[in-house]
Steps between C-alpha positions, in 0.01 A plus 500: 500500500712516185279783373629721781864407444749749359486341155118500508491868592751584229290318240187683619671842489645421158155412364348810661768719340440344161125553527553865598731550204252340260221717641697819438593391147141407419382836631763676290396323181133570572561869565717528190220356291248729666723800437523419131121503476459818701316443831807527724643799321415854606125562531329555164835541330362576150305793643814643657674488164239726345471874541717806454872502571662803661820581682493445877838666551854369466502157337136431589195469275136510602228309312155631590171339397134502601251217472240606243211347694591547868726806473755322722839666460798267453856628502828324430839654575799350322876540517760308298848403613814696418680182398433187301561158652778257426255231389340721233666829405211591270241561775465714808331414827203700622305574816127571480268637767126435459230718656122501482236734645778708653644202690816293464426155351845348460844534344705269285863456397534351151864419416438434131681167525406159635521488877678228689294264718336621823724484805243425772126466566295779654267476797225345287731286289528748213842503329723792593842623399741669738646812343747758624383860467718809519331832580760778475758399766285237674445140399312194623339174395133470405276207413286575192230278352626317190288420197755394242544825309471768766516565874230673704658772711385575853349839583790611721751439219274695266487796737879490542533506121300823481742696718824351368763629261658156461294178498656166410364146506723194510301191404556151367479457123513166326878539454579639844473830690406816309473864610244746362586866562242779515519879543157590643581859598287776349163328540211745540398388847174694495383292201562164661360618833180608328469185288612241756513657847866399512766706676878450503662312786859492615652151548 
């Protein structure tokens, strides 16, 4: 009967909370290690880094490559932040959009500094960080997958980025909140539509 007492329930909930916390931390460490070795980064990242660089309008660059054996086209769009961050004034943040065979594959926010710890687990237990995103005059919170050095953006946020003039991300760095500011206006929308089948979306 003592097991079902208030103190017994409190002990059980306390142990359950501790186990959940340890699970999230273990997942975070595992994913961080995996990210360092490549598998949980963007798909075939080295192949996206190859190819010709050309302007994609405004502050955007397009990196276009083709697999020599399969002729698969891979395209990466990149934009860097207008500002540097408090934790490291020497670097800028960047957002990258990855596309393959004319389809969107994923997008990633890389702050250029060490991220703070994840804030909550996702549906499958993967570590996530809650960020605040400003798109022009709208703002809201998003939960992005965390892998230690970067955050995987959701597709809706990526589409909102395409049509924005102002795009800002407030996230947790190792020394507290940081804000990365981007000016994505001027992107050649026909290029990203052709390479990724992505269209702008209003928040």
